[in-house]
C-alpha positions as CSV (number, residue, x, y, z in Angstrom):
1,M,5.5,24.3,12.3
2,S,3.5,27.3,11.1
3,L,2.0,27.8,7.7
4,N,2.2,31.5,8.3
5,N,5.8,32.3,7.5
6,N,7.7,33.6,4.5
7,L,9.4,30.3,3.5
8,N,8.4,28.5,0.4
9,K,7.2,25.1,1.6
10,I,5.8,21.7,0.8
11,L,2.4,21.0,2.5
12,I,1.9,17.4,3.6
13,I,-1.8,16.4,4.1
14,D,-1.9,13.7,6.7
15,F,-4.5,10.9,6.4
16,G,-3.3,8.9,9.4
17,S,-0.3,7.1,7.9
18,Q,2.3,5.8,10.3
19,F,4.9,7.2,7.9
20,T,3.7,10.8,7.6
21,Q,6.5,12.2,9.9
22,L,9.0,10.3,7.8
23,I,7.8,12.2,4.7
24,A,8.4,15.5,6.4
25,R,11.8,14.3,7.6
26,R,12.9,13.2,4.1
27,I,11.9,16.6,2.7
28,R,13.8,18.5,5.4
29,E,16.8,16.2,4.8
30,L,16.7,17.5,1.2
31,G,16.8,21.1,2.5
32,I,13.2,22.1,2.0
33,F,10.8,23.4,4.6
34,S,7.7,21.3,5.1
35,V,4.5,21.4,7.2
36,I,2.1,18.6,8.1
37,V,-1.6,19.4,8.4
38,N,-4.4,17.0,9.3
39,H,-6.7,16.3,6.4
40,K,-9.7,17.9,8.1
41,K,-7.8,21.2,8.4
42,A,-6.6,21.0,4.8
43,N,-10.3,21.1,3.7
44,N,-10.2,24.8,4.6
45,L,-8.7,26.4,1.4
46,N,-7.8,29.5,3.3
47,I,-4.6,27.8,4.5
48,F,-3.3,27.6,1.0
49,N,-1.1,30.5,-0.1
50,N,1.5,31.3,-2.7
51,K,4.3,30.0,-0.4
52,I,3.0,26.4,-0.9
53,R,4.9,25.1,-3.9
54,G,3.9,21.5,-3.7
55,I,1.4,19.2,-1.9
56,I,1.9,15.6,-0.8
57,L,-1.1,13.4,0.2
58,S,0.1,10.8,2.7
59,G,-0.9,7.2,3.0
60,G,-3.6,6.1,5.5
61,P,-5.6,3.2,6.8
62,L,-8.9,4.1,5.3
63,N,-10.7,3.2,2.1
64,V,-11.2,6.1,-0.3
65,Y,-15.0,5.4,-0.4
66,D,-15.3,5.8,3.5
67,N,-17.1,9.1,3.2
68,N,-18.3,8.9,6.8
69,K,-14.7,8.7,8.1
70,F,-13.0,11.4,6.0
71,K,-13.8,14.1,3.4
72,F,-11.4,15.4,0.8
73,N,-12.0,18.9,-0.7
74,R,-11.6,18.3,-4.4
75,K,-10.9,22.0,-4.9
76,I,-7.4,21.3,-3.6
77,L,-6.7,19.7,-7.0
78,L,-7.8,22.9,-8.7
79,L,-5.2,25.2,-7.1
80,N,-2.6,24.7,-9.9
81,I,-0.1,23.3,-7.3
82,P,1.9,20.1,-8.0
83,V,0.5,17.1,-6.1
84,L,2.1,13.8,-5.2
85,G,-0.1,11.1,-3.7
86,I,1.5,8.3,-1.8
87,C,-0.3,5.0,-1.4
88,F,-3.8,6.1,0.0
89,G,-3.0,9.6,-1.4
90,H,-2.4,8.1,-4.8
91,Q,-5.8,6.4,-4.6
92,I,-7.5,9.7,-3.6
93,I,-6.2,11.5,-6.6
94,S,-7.5,8.8,-9.0
95,K,-10.9,8.5,-7.3
96,E,-11.5,12.3,-7.1
97,L,-10.6,12.9,-10.7
98,G,-12.9,10.1,-12.1
99,G,-10.8,7.0,-11.8
100,K,-11.7,3.9,-9.8
101,V,-10.2,2.1,-6.8
102,K,-11.0,-1.4,-5.7
103,K,-9.9,-4.1,-3.3
104,S,-6.6,-5.7,-4.4
105,K,-6.7,-9.4,-5.3
106,F,-3.5,-9.8,-3.4
107,R,-2.8,-7.5,-0.5
108,E,0.8,-6.2,-0.9
109,F,2.9,-5.7,2.2
110,G,6.6,-5.7,2.0
111,L,9.1,-5.4,-0.8
112,A,7.9,-5.6,-4.4
113,Q,9.6,-5.1,-7.7
114,V,8.3,-2.4,-10.0
115,K,9.2,-2.1,-13.7
116,K,9.4,1.1,-15.7
117,V,6.8,1.5,-18.5
118,N,7.2,5.2,-19.5
119,N,9.6,8.1,-18.8
120,S,8.8,10.8,-16.4
121,Q,10.6,13.7,-14.5
122,L,9.5,11.9,-11.3
123,I,11.6,8.8,-11.9
124,K,14.8,10.3,-13.2
125,N,17.7,8.1,-11.8
126,F,15.1,6.1,-9.8
127,F,15.4,2.8,-11.8
128,N,18.4,0.6,-12.4
129,K,19.8,-0.4,-15.7
130,K,17.2,-3.2,-16.0
131,N,14.5,-0.5,-15.5
132,T,13.4,-2.1,-12.3
133,N,13.5,-1.1,-8.6
134,N,12.5,-2.6,-5.2
135,V,9.9,-0.6,-3.3
136,W,8.0,-1.0,0.0
137,M,4.3,-1.7,-0.4
138,S,1.6,-1.6,2.3
139,H,-1.9,-1.6,0.8
140,A,-5.1,-3.6,0.5
141,D,-6.8,-1.4,-2.2
142,Q,-5.4,-0.2,-5.5
143,V,-6.3,2.0,-8.4
144,S,-8.2,-0.1,-11.1
145,K,-8.9,2.6,-13.6
146,L,-7.0,5.9,-14.3
147,P,-8.7,9.2,-14.7
148,N,-8.6,10.9,-18.1
149,G,-5.2,12.5,-18.8
150,F,-3.2,10.1,-16.7
151,K,-0.7,7.5,-17.9
152,V,1.2,4.6,-16.4
153,I,4.8,5.2,-15.5
154,A,5.6,1.9,-13.7
155,S,3.9,-1.3,-12.8
156,S,4.4,-4.2,-10.3
157,K,3.3,-7.8,-10.6
158,N,0.0,-7.1,-8.7
159,S,-0.5,-3.4,-9.3
160,K,-0.6,-2.1,-12.9
161,F,-0.8,1.6,-11.8
162,T,2.2,1.6,-9.4
163,I,3.4,5.0,-10.6
164,V,1.2,7.3,-12.6
165,E,1.2,10.9,-13.8
166,N,-0.8,13.7,-15.4
167,H,2.1,15.7,-16.7
168,K,0.0,18.7,-17.8
169,K,-1.7,19.0,-14.4
170,R,1.4,18.1,-12.5
171,F,-0.4,15.3,-10.6
172,Y,1.6,12.2,-9.6
173,G,0.7,9.0,-7.7
174,V,2.8,6.2,-6.3
175,Q,1.3,3.1,-4.7
176,F,4.4,2.4,-2.6
177,H,6.2,4.4,0.1
178,P,9.2,6.3,-1.2
179,E,9.8,7.8,2.3
180,V,10.9,4.6,4.0
181,T,14.4,3.3,3.7
182,H,13.2,-0.1,2.4
183,T,12.4,1.6,-0.9
184,D,15.6,1.8,-3.0
185,K,16.3,5.4,-4.1
186,G,13.1,6.6,-2.6
187,K,14.7,9.9,-1.7
188,I,15.6,10.4,-5.3
189,L,12.0,10.2,-6.3
190,L,11.1,12.8,-3.7
191,K,14.0,15.0,-4.8
192,N,12.7,14.9,-8.4
193,F,9.2,15.9,-7.2
194,L,10.6,18.8,-5.2
195,F,13.2,20.3,-7.5
196,S,12.2,19.2,-11.0
197,I,8.4,19.4,-10.7
198,C,7.7,21.9,-7.8
199,K,10.8,24.0,-8.8
200,I,11.4,24.8,-5.2
201,K,14.9,25.9,-3.9
202,K,16.6,24.8,-0.8
203,N,15.6,26.9,2.2
204,W,15.9,24.9,5.4
205,S,18.5,23.4,7.6
206,L,18.6,22.1,11.2
207,K,20.9,25.0,12.1
208,H,18.3,27.4,10.6
209,Q,15.6,25.9,12.7
210,K,17.7,25.9,15.9
211,L,18.4,29.6,15.5
212,K,14.8,30.4,14.9
213,L,13.6,28.4,18.0
214,I,16.2,30.3,20.1
215,K,15.0,33.6,18.8
216,D,11.3,32.7,19.4
217,I,12.1,31.7,23.0
218,K,14.0,34.9,23.6
219,D,11.2,37.0,22.1
220,Q,8.7,35.3,24.4
221,V,10.7,35.1,27.6
222,G,12.4,38.5,27.4
223,N,14.3,39.2,30.6
224,N,12.3,36.6,32.6
225,K,13.7,33.3,33.8
226,V,12.4,29.9,32.9
227,I,12.8,26.4,34.1
228,C,13.6,23.9,31.4
229,A,13.5,20.1,31.8
């Protein structure tokens, strides 16, 4: 899907997570247009325009200190666009803004319980009456020190900084994967990011996309005939 259209959108920067396509799917299910770009392409700031209302940094298999394997353009965090980091993306935000990331004592893979510590727009209706929730973890590293201006929103047994935010800058990080169905109410968290934080309005549907594709094909084919399989 093209970045060059008139729809407000969420830009998903892909760092190689197996769940990146799921992030896009969840956002589209919520009625918002989204585009995935490889992290290398995202380093070109020319792709960012006023139609990008929010940025999501995906998870990934790398370590944030693997500078030979990937580079992140820190200027992305200076664009005054809300950013949500998921797992590896959460670690990138902390590392780039002066926090620290280290190997976890206990690698977390699977369900984990997180407990609410502070309020945030991001977690409205996300936690149960006991202020806990079950989420899906998949990480070997974790944030060990937050950057200045950030606060803890929720913690797990093995990860103090499971949900964090810098409210003023509109930066948010989650160590788990809200996009997978194993995380209870994960779509609610994404919904809060889209509508309460990014202030984006619904603008996409499967029907809308189907009609656009039909028009694009007709424009390209014209009166010619095509073979479709």
